[in-house]
C-alpha positions in Angstrom: 144.2 80.6 98.5 143.9 77.3 96.6 140.8 75.9 94.9 139.6 72.5 96.2 137.0 70.2 94.7 135.0 68.2 97.2 132.4 65.5 97.5 130.4 65.1 100.6 127.0 64.6 102.2 124.8 67.4 103.4 122.6 67.6 106.5 119.9 65.4 104.9 122.4 62.7 103.8 122.3 63.6 100.1 125.5 63.4 98.1 126.8 66.9 97.1 129.9 68.2 95.3 131.4 71.5 94.3 134.4 73.8 94.7 135.7 75.7 97.7 138.5 78.2 98.3 140.8 77.5 101.3 144.4 77.7 102.5 144.7 73.9 102.6 142.7 70.7 102.6 142.3 70.8 106.4 140.8 74.3 106.3 138.5 73.3 103.5 137.2 70.4 105.5 136.5 72.6 108.5 134.7 75.1 106.3 132.6 72.3 104.8 131.7 71.1 108.3 130.7 74.6 109.2 128.2 74.4 106.2 126.8 71.1 107.6 128.5 69.2 104.8 130.5 66.0 105.8 133.4 65.8 103.4 134.1 62.4 101.8 136.8 63.5 99.3 138.8 66.8 99.0 141.2 67.3 96.1 143.1 70.4 95.0 141.7 71.9 91.8 142.5 74.9 89.7 140.5 78.0 88.7 140.1 76.9 85.1 138.5 73.6 86.1 136.2 75.5 88.4 135.2 77.9 85.7 134.4 75.0 83.3 132.2 73.4 86.0 130.3 76.6 86.6 129.9 77.2 82.8 128.4 73.7 82.6 125.9 74.4 85.3 124.9 77.9 84.2 124.4 78.6 80.6 122.2 80.7 78.3 119.3 78.1 78.6 119.3 78.1 82.4 116.1 79.6 83.6 116.4 83.1 85.2 115.6 83.8 88.8 111.9 84.5 89.0 110.0 86.8 91.3 108.6 83.8 93.0 112.2 82.6 93.8 113.0 85.9 95.4 109.8 85.8 97.4 110.7 82.4 98.8 114.2 83.5 99.5 113.1 86.6 101.4 110.6 84.6 103.5 113.1 81.9 104.3 115.8 84.5 105.2 113.3 86.3 107.5 112.5 83.1 109.3 116.1 82.1 109.6 117.2 85.5 110.8 114.4 85.8 113.3 115.4 82.3 114.7 118.9 83.6 115.3 120.7 81.3 112.8 124.0 82.7 111.6 123.8 84.4 108.2 126.5 82.3 106.6 124.9 79.1 107.7 121.5 80.3 106.4 122.9 81.3 103.0 124.7 78.0 102.5 121.7 76.1 103.6 119.4 77.9 101.1 122.0 77.4 98.4 121.6 73.7 98.8 117.8 73.6 98.9 116.8 76.2 96.2 115.4 74.8 92.9 116.9 77.7 90.8 120.4 76.9 89.5 121.1 80.6 89.1 120.0 81.4 92.6 122.0 78.5 94.0 125.1 79.7 92.2 124.6 83.2 93.4 124.0 82.2 97.0 127.1 80.0 97.0 129.1 83.0 95.8 127.5 85.1 98.5 128.5 82.5 101.1 132.1 82.6 99.8 132.1 86.4 100.0 130.8 86.3 103.5 133.7 84.0 104.5 136.1 86.5 103.0 134.7 89.2 105.3 132.2 91.0 103.1 128.9 92.1 104.4 125.7 90.4 103.1 124.5 93.5 101.2 127.9 94.0 99.4 128.0 90.3 98.5 124.5 90.5 97.1 125.5 93.7 95.2 127.8 91.5 93.1 124.8 89.9 91.5 122.7 92.8 90.2 120.7 90.6 87.8 119.3 88.8 90.7 119.2 91.3 93.6 118.1 94.8 92.6 119.5 97.9 94.1 116.4 98.4 96.2 116.7 94.8 97.5 120.4 95.4 98.4 119.7 98.8 100.0 117.0 97.4 102.3 119.3 94.6 103.4 122.1 97.1 104.0 119.9 99.2 106.2 118.8 96.0 108.1 122.4 95.1 108.7 123.3 98.5 110.1 120.3 98.8 112.3 120.4 95.2 113.6 116.9 94.5 112.1 117.9 92.2 109.3 114.8 90.0 109.9 112.5 93.0 109.6 114.3 94.0 106.4 113.6 90.6 104.8 110.0 90.7 106.0 109.5 94.1 104.3 111.1 92.8 101.1 108.9 89.6 101.1 105.7 91.7 101.6 106.8 94.1 98.8 107.7 91.3 96.4 104.4 89.4 97.1 102.4 92.6 96.2 104.5 93.0 93.1 103.8 89.3 92.2 100.1 89.7 92.8 99.9 92.8 90.5 101.7 91.0 87.7 99.4 88.0 88.0 96.3 90.3 87.8 97.7 92.0 84.7 98.4 88.6 83.1 94.9 87.3 84.0 93.3 90.4 82.6 95.2 90.4 79.3 95.1 86.6 78.7 91.7 86.6 76.9 92.3 89.6 74.6 95.7 88.2 73.6 94.2 84.9 72.9 91.5 86.5 70.7 94.1 88.6 68.8 96.2 85.5 68.1 93.2 83.6 66.9 92.3 86.5 64.6 95.9 86.6 63.1 95.8 82.8 62.6 92.4 83.1 60.9 93.6 85.8 58.6 96.7 83.8 57.6 94.6 80.6 56.9 92.0 82.5 54.8 94.6 84.2 52.7 96.7 81.1 52.1 94.1 78.3 51.7 90.5 79.7 51.5 90.6 82.8 49.2 92.8 81.2 46.5 90.0 78.7 45.9 87.5 81.5 45.2 90.2 83.3 43.1 90.3 80.3 40.7 86.6 80.2 40.5 86.3 84.0 39.8 89.0 83.7 37.1 87.0 81.1 35.2 84.0 83.4 34.9 86.3 86.3 33.6 83.9 88.9 35.1 84.7 92.3 36.5 85.1 92.0 40.2 84.1 94.5 43.0 86.9 96.6 44.6 86.6 94.7 47.9 87.0 91.4 46.1 90.1 92.7 44.2 91.5 93.8 47.6 91.0 90.4 49.1 92.6 88.7 46.1 95.5 91.0 46.1 96.1 90.5 49.8 95.9 86.7 49.3 98.4 86.8 46.4 100.7 88.8 48.7 100.5 86.1 51.4 101.0 83.3 48.9 103.8 84.6 46.7 105.5 87.2 48.9 105.5 85.5 52.2 109.3 85.2 52.5 109.6 89.0 52.1 106.8 89.6 54.6 108.5 87.3 57.1 111.8 89.1 56.5 110.2 92.5 57.0 108.6 91.3 60.2 111.9 90.1 61.6 113.8 93.2 60.5 111.0 95.4 62.0 111.1 93.5 65.3 114.9 93.9 65.4 114.7 97.6 64.6 112.1 98.3 67.2 114.0 96.3 69.8 117.2 98.3 69.1 115.3 101.6 69.2 113.8 100.7 72.6 117.2 99.8 73.8 118.4 103.4 73.3 117.8 106.0 76.0 115.7 108.2 73.7 113.6 105.3 72.5 113.0 103.8 75.9 112.0 107.3 77.3 109.5 108.0 74.5 107.9 104.5 74.7 107.7 104.6 78.5 106.0 108.0 78.2 103.5 106.8 75.5 102.6 103.7 77.4 100.9 105.7 80.1 98.8 107.5 77.5 97.5 104.4 75.6 93.7 104.1 75.4 92.1 101.9 77.9 95.3 100.4 79.4 97.3 103.6 79.8 95.6 104.7 83.0 96.0 101.2 84.5 99.7 101.2 83.7 100.1 104.6 85.2 98.4 103.7 88.4 100.4 100.5 88.6 103.6 102.5 88.4 102.5 105.0 91.0 101.5 102.2 93.3 104.9 100.6 92.9 106.5 104.0 93.5 104.5 104.6 96.7 105.0 101.1 98.0 108.8 101.0 97.5 109.2 104.6 98.7 107.3 103.8 101.9 109.4 100.7 102.4 112.6 102.6 102.0 111.6 105.3 104.4 110.4 102.8 107.0 113.8 101.0 106.7 115.6 104.2 107.5 117.0 105.1 104.1 117.6 108.9 103.6 114.9 110.7 101.6 117.1 111.6 98.6 118.8 108.1 98.5 115.3 106.5 98.7 114.1 108.5 95.7 117.2 107.5 93.7 116.5 103.8 94.4 112.8 104.1 93.8 113.4 105.7 90.4 115.0 102.3 89.4 112.2 100.3 91.0 109.4 101.8 89.0 111.0 100.4 85.8 109.8 103.3 83.7 112.3 105.8 82.2 109.8 108.6 81.9 108.6 108.3 85.5 112.1 107.7 86.8 113.1 111.1 85.3 110.4 112.8 87.1 111.3 111.1 90.4 114.9 112.2 90.0 113.7 115.7 89.3 111.8 115.5 92.7 115.1 114.4 94.3 117.0 117.3 92.9 114.4 119.8 94.1 114.5 118.3 97.6 118.3 118.6 97.6 117.8 122.3 96.9 115.6 122.6 100.1 112.1 122.2 98.8 109.5 120.1 100.7 108.3 116.7 99.6 104.7 117.9 99.1 105.8 120.8 96.9 108.0 118.7 94.6 105.3 116.0 94.4 102.8 118.6 93.3 105.2 120.0 90.7 105.8 116.5 89.3 102.1 116.3 88.3 102.2 112.6 88.9 99.6 112.4 91.8 95.9 113.0 92.1 94.6 115.7 94.6 93.6 113.0 97.1 97.1 111.6 97.1 98.6 115.0 97.4 96.5 115.7 100.5 97.8 112.4 102.1 101.4 113.3 101.3 101.0 116.8 102.7 99.4 115.5 105.9 102.1 112.9 106.2 104.8 115.5 105.9 103.1 117.7 108.6 102.7 114.9 111.0 106.0 113.1 110.4 104.2 110.0 109.1 105.2 110.1 105.4 106.0 106.4 105.3 102.7 105.4 106.8 100.6 107.6 104.5 102.7 106.6 101.5 101.7 103.0 102.3 98.1 104.2 102.3 98.7 105.8 98.9 100.0 102.5 97.6 96.9 100.7 98.9 94.8 103.3 97.2 96.4 102.8 93.8 96.5 99.0 94.2 92.7 99.0 94.9 92.2 101.2 91.8 94.3 98.9 89.6 92.5 95.8 90.9 89.1 97.3 90.1 90.3 98.5 86.6 91.8 95.1 85.8 88.6 93.3 86.7 86.7 95.5 84.3 89.4 95.5 81.6 88.0 92.5 79.8 84.5 94.0 79.6 86.0 97.2 78.1 88.1 95.3 75.5 85.4 92.8 74.5 83.3 95.4 72.4 86.4 96.4 70.5 87.2 92.8 69.7 83.7 92.2 68.6 83.8 95.2 66.3 87.1 93.9 64.8 85.6 90.5 64.2 82.5 92.1 62.7 84.6 94.2 60.3 86.5 91.1 59.2 83.3 89.2 58.5 81.9 92.1 56.6 84.9 92.5 54.4 84.9 88.8 53.7 81.2 88.8 52.9 81.5 91.8 50.6 84.6 90.5 48.9 83.5 86.8 48.4 79.7 86.6 48.4 78.9 89.8 46.5 80.5 88.7 43.2 79.0 85.2 43.7 75.5 86.7 43.9 76.2 88.9 40.8 77.3 85.8 38.9 74.3 83.8 39.9 72.0 86.7 38.9 73.7 87.0 35.5 73.5 83.2 35.0 69.7 83.2 35.8 69.2 86.2 33.5 70.9 84.4 30.6 68.7 81.4 31.1 
């Protein structure tokens, strides 16, 4: 098939242009009309030109597809699917209206794949950085069961809850992060501009200085004279940590330690468990087999340590064990949650009770996040108090001693 560049007007009358694959110009025109684009000019192009055009539109600085973009896409697809609008027409229409360049490019490619005979889920699977495996699997089940609109509805609800959780975490950590940044800036300013002034004054008196003062002066000299080495050490340290976390062992150990951090560790663990229960419930409701659902959910939790435990649950279920038994062996869940899973397995309502489990964890996380600031504030106050104490002992103590010696001499 040949490549054609086109210029035309869409359903709203706006001028649009792009590339399309077709056997000839006439077929390209019919395809564009099917997309509600009235062609004004169609010219044969080559693949190299098309690649250049795409590279100009999408580059390293192009913003990534956000969770909000996926929520909007899922909601729009639910409405369009429920209204009975053909999938190809819906995809092409959303490609023209979305504000995300990456999403628009992906949807145009999905539309092209649909025209070539691919299913919607397989076309989305070609863009793993936009549509996750969980997203694709739910769409695949919706296609096979004839309930694509319900699949997108479930996805939009799931993504909205995920978005709300992220917003709550950001809101709860915004104040502590701001205070920590302010403290770091204050330390840098004092060591570069404030303490050197006192250092010159102490040097003129040529007196023996207390150990705390010598510590402050040494730290200030380090900041003033060795700052290039400090900056280089920070950069190299950040690169080393990033590379270590990119390895399987590093990611596993860090993901395991995250859930054991003081104060925020339990919140992170409950957030992950809520995500597990919510996505697992959605997969079972959609009709995904139990073992396949566990495999997909292990990727959805985005935690290597917890994913390993979930995969261990899947392997145990494949050996014939029950869900409640492998869940108990995983040691991930509280006794209350274990009771709900057991009852759900006995009554055949595992998906419903898993949704209740997700609600339980989300309520716990919401409560913990609201009280997080009040828990961190005393720690920040202690840190500030220690800084002020060190500064007072290091700066004012020798000044008082010098003043006392001066009055004694007079």
